[in-house]
C-alpha positions in Angstrom: 124.7 105.9 68.5 126.7 106.4 65.6 130.6 105.9 66.3 131.4 108.7 63.9 129.5 111.3 66.4 132.6 110.8 68.7 135.0 111.5 65.8 137.3 114.4 65.9 140.8 115.8 64.3 143.8 115.4 66.5 147.3 116.4 65.3 150.2 114.2 65.9 151.7 117.3 67.4 149.3 117.1 70.5 150.4 113.5 71.3 152.3 113.4 74.2 155.5 111.1 74.4 156.7 111.9 77.9 154.9 113.0 81.0 155.1 116.7 82.5 158.0 117.1 85.2 156.9 117.5 87.8 153.7 115.2 87.4 151.3 118.1 88.5 152.6 120.7 86.2 150.6 119.4 83.5 147.8 121.5 82.1 144.3 121.1 83.4 141.3 122.2 81.4 138.3 123.1 83.9 134.7 122.3 82.2 131.8 123.0 84.2 128.2 123.3 83.1 127.0 126.8 81.7 130.6 128.4 82.4 133.5 129.2 80.2 136.3 126.9 79.8 139.3 127.7 82.1 142.8 126.7 81.9 144.7 125.9 84.6 147.3 123.2 85.8 146.8 120.1 87.9 148.4 121.7 90.9 145.5 124.1 91.2 143.0 121.1 91.5 142.4 122.4 95.2 141.1 125.7 94.2 138.1 123.9 92.0 137.0 121.7 94.8 135.7 122.4 98.6 136.1 121.2 102.0 134.2 117.6 102.2 134.8 116.7 98.6 136.2 113.0 98.2 138.5 112.3 95.6 138.8 108.5 94.6 141.7 107.1 93.1 143.0 103.8 91.6 145.6 101.9 93.3 146.3 99.2 90.5 149.7 98.4 89.7 150.9 98.0 86.0 152.7 94.8 85.4 155.4 94.4 82.5 152.7 93.0 80.2 154.6 93.4 76.9 156.2 90.4 75.9 158.5 89.8 72.9 159.5 86.2 71.4 159.3 83.8 68.8 157.0 80.9 67.5 158.6 77.7 68.2 158.2 74.1 66.9 157.7 74.7 63.3 160.1 74.7 60.6 160.2 78.9 60.7 160.4 81.0 63.9 158.7 84.4 63.1 158.8 87.1 65.7 155.8 87.5 68.0 154.7 90.3 70.1 152.4 89.7 73.1 150.3 92.0 75.2 148.7 90.4 78.5 145.3 91.5 78.9 143.6 89.4 81.5 144.9 86.6 83.9 142.6 83.7 83.9 144.1 81.7 86.4 147.5 80.5 87.9 149.5 79.9 84.6 146.7 81.2 81.7 146.3 84.7 80.3 144.2 86.1 77.8 146.3 88.3 75.5 146.7 90.4 72.3 149.2 89.0 69.7 150.8 90.3 66.5 150.9 89.2 64.3 148.2 86.7 65.1 148.0 85.3 61.7 151.2 83.5 62.6 149.9 81.7 65.4 147.7 78.5 65.5 146.0 76.5 68.3 148.9 74.3 69.9 152.0 76.6 68.6 154.4 77.1 71.0 156.1 80.8 71.8 159.1 81.5 73.6 159.6 84.7 75.5 162.9 86.5 76.2 166.2 86.9 74.8 168.3 83.9 73.8 170.9 82.9 76.3 169.2 85.0 79.0 168.3 83.1 81.9 164.9 83.7 83.0 164.4 81.2 86.2 165.0 77.9 84.7 165.3 79.2 81.1 163.3 81.5 78.6 159.6 81.7 79.1 157.4 79.4 77.1 153.9 79.3 76.2 151.4 77.5 74.4 148.6 79.0 72.4 145.2 77.3 74.0 142.9 79.4 72.3 142.5 81.9 69.5 139.8 84.5 68.9 138.9 87.3 66.8 141.2 90.8 66.4 144.5 89.0 67.4 143.0 87.7 70.8 144.6 84.4 72.4 145.0 82.5 75.4 148.3 81.4 76.5 148.9 78.5 79.0 152.5 79.4 80.1 154.9 76.7 81.7 155.1 78.4 84.8 152.7 79.1 87.6 151.5 81.4 90.1 154.3 83.5 91.8 157.0 81.9 89.6 155.2 82.9 86.5 154.8 86.4 88.0 158.4 86.9 88.3 159.1 85.5 84.9 157.0 88.0 83.3 158.7 90.6 85.4 162.0 89.3 84.2 161.3 89.5 80.4 158.3 91.9 80.1 158.3 95.6 79.4 156.1 98.6 80.3 153.2 98.2 78.2 153.1 101.6 76.2 149.9 102.3 74.7 150.3 102.0 70.9 150.2 105.7 70.1 153.3 106.0 71.9 155.1 103.0 71.4 154.4 103.6 67.5 156.8 106.7 68.0 159.4 105.5 70.5 160.7 102.3 72.2 159.8 102.0 75.8 162.7 102.7 78.2 163.7 102.7 82.0 161.9 106.1 82.3 158.9 104.4 81.4 159.3 101.8 84.3 158.6 104.6 87.0 156.6 107.3 84.7 154.0 104.7 83.7 152.9 103.9 87.5 150.9 106.4 89.7 152.0 107.2 93.2 149.0 105.0 94.7 150.2 101.8 92.9 150.5 99.1 94.9 148.3 96.3 93.9 149.5 94.6 90.6 147.4 93.1 87.9 146.9 96.3 85.5 148.3 96.1 82.0 147.6 100.0 81.6 148.2 102.9 83.7 145.1 104.6 85.3 146.5 107.7 83.6 144.7 110.7 85.7 146.4 109.2 88.7 149.9 110.0 87.0 149.4 113.8 87.5 149.5 113.3 91.4 152.8 114.3 93.7 153.0 114.4 97.5 152.6 118.1 97.3 149.3 117.8 95.5 148.0 115.1 98.2 149.0 117.4 101.1 147.4 120.4 99.4 144.0 118.7 99.1 144.1 117.2 102.6 145.0 120.7 103.9 141.9 121.9 102.4 139.9 119.3 104.0 139.5 117.2 100.9 139.4 113.5 101.5 141.2 110.9 99.2 140.1 106.9 99.2 141.5 104.0 97.3 139.8 101.6 95.1 141.3 99.1 92.6 140.2 98.5 89.0 143.0 96.3 87.2 143.1 98.2 83.8 142.8 95.9 80.9 144.5 96.5 77.2 140.7 97.0 75.7 141.2 100.6 77.3 143.7 101.2 73.9 141.2 100.1 71.5 139.0 102.3 69.2 135.3 101.4 68.5 135.5 99.5 65.3 131.7 99.2 64.8 129.7 101.6 63.1 127.1 101.9 66.2 128.1 101.9 69.6 125.5 99.2 70.4 127.6 96.7 68.5 130.3 97.3 70.7 131.7 94.8 73.4 133.7 95.6 76.3 136.2 93.8 77.7 135.8 92.9 81.4 138.0 94.1 84.3 138.1 93.1 87.8 137.7 95.7 90.4 137.0 96.1 94.4 135.8 98.8 96.7 136.1 97.9 100.2 132.8 98.2 102.8 134.8 100.8 104.7 135.6 102.8 101.7 132.0 102.6 100.3 130.6 103.7 103.9 133.1 106.6 104.1 132.1 107.9 100.6 128.6 107.4 101.4 128.6 109.3 104.8 130.5 111.9 103.0 127.7 112.4 100.2 125.1 112.7 102.8 127.1 115.8 104.5 127.0 117.5 101.1 130.3 116.4 99.8 131.0 115.5 96.0 132.6 112.5 94.8 135.4 113.1 92.3 136.6 110.3 90.5 140.4 110.3 89.6 140.0 108.6 86.1 137.6 107.0 84.0 138.5 103.6 85.8 137.6 105.0 89.2 134.5 106.3 87.5 133.5 103.0 85.8 134.1 101.1 89.1 132.1 103.5 91.1 129.1 103.6 88.7 129.5 99.7 88.8 129.0 99.5 92.6 126.3 102.2 93.0 122.6 101.4 93.4 119.8 103.2 91.4 119.4 105.6 94.7 123.2 106.6 94.4 124.4 104.5 97.3 127.9 103.0 96.8 128.1 99.4 98.0 131.1 97.0 98.7 132.5 95.9 95.4 134.6 92.7 94.4 133.7 91.5 91.0 134.2 92.0 87.2 132.6 94.6 85.4 132.2 95.5 81.7 130.1 98.8 82.0 130.1 100.6 78.9 129.1 104.2 79.5 127.6 106.3 76.4 125.4 109.6 76.2 122.2 108.8 78.0 123.6 107.0 80.9 122.1 108.2 84.1 124.9 108.6 86.4 124.4 107.5 90.2 127.5 108.1 92.3 130.3 110.5 90.6 130.0 114.4 90.5 133.2 115.3 88.9 135.9 113.6 87.2 139.7 114.4 86.7 140.6 112.6 83.4 142.9 113.0 80.7 142.3 113.6 76.9 141.2 110.6 75.1 141.1 109.2 71.8 138.6 110.0 68.9 136.0 107.3 68.5 137.2 105.6 72.0 134.9 104.1 74.5 136.6 106.9 76.9 135.7 109.9 74.8 132.0 108.6 74.5 132.0 108.4 78.5 133.2 111.7 78.9 130.7 113.0 76.7 128.2 110.9 78.4 129.3 112.7 81.5 129.5 116.4 80.7 127.6 116.3 77.2 128.6 115.7 73.6 128.5 119.3 72.4 130.5 120.7 75.6 133.2 117.8 75.0 133.8 118.4 71.3 134.0 122.1 71.9 136.4 121.4 74.9 138.7 119.2 72.7 138.4 121.6 70.2 139.9 124.1 72.4 142.6 121.8 73.7 144.0 120.9 70.4 144.0 124.8 69.1 145.7 125.7 72.5 148.3 123.0 72.7 147.0 120.5 75.4 148.9 117.1 75.2 146.9 114.3 74.7 146.6 110.7 76.0 148.4 108.6 78.6 151.3 111.2 79.2 149.4 114.4 78.3 147.6 116.9 80.4 144.3 116.7 82.3 140.7 117.9 82.0 138.3 118.4 85.1 135.0 117.7 84.1 131.7 118.6 86.3 128.8 116.5 85.7 126.1 118.3 83.3 122.7 118.5 84.8 120.2 115.6 84.2 
């Protein structure tokens, strides 16, 4: 499909720079097939679900993946900013570098502030490989848990470019950019639909007989990137590691057989569930990488409803929600959201989408 089918106008004033307080006070646009759009708030979520429905949340935890440093070992030492995107082994990470043109294979990069002690010194790495569009492989001097602690010492929350370009990350982001479910470290971007949840909302869902299950998908920085090719068939998705336990798969399948609906909290949960589902809709235990790319025409196998934020124009995530609820439906919903002041992107408001008829 042509990428420009997924373009729309978005004023800067609709981009959220801070989350709603409390989190479940965010607005929620309800999109149901054949019905008028409904304006609600996230705390109203139980009203739109029924007993037996099952929410699936992502329990990944964001690491401080934004590193700033300088090239070392040559005559000049330009500033280098790096976003870690995927761990390759105990000491190597795939990363996005800016400006990548200042780096060559074999260069050293020193992260951290001069004079600040990070374990045995500053955090050093070597450029082991260099790819397209700023992608590099970094081999760090530390390994395993020691490297994890060093990254925590010198790193910062990896706020998306549409926020970081407007303000610097600060201490508030350390808490704001984690969901209440975050326990398993490995993401370099938050599963942002989960940011809307509070203990009070979880209790209200439980009181109505709605289940909540945890899965893990370590979100990569590829979620930030717009599609730059003219046709979606030419876009390459970054792979991300995910896991669904056998117990969770069994519980979801049993609920589905009993008439409950599977409600994915976020596109990350949806992509993982769809990766684990067979053609018959049965969800299987899963522990692997997935690079599933969902565009209109995709046949959904497992997920019946989706709670998600408002996404970038021309992004893989807007393509996904268009596949789920219908392209015309989502263009109409997004036009309504823009006109009525909904807040977009990671810290923005939510939409509750029910799957369009096949």
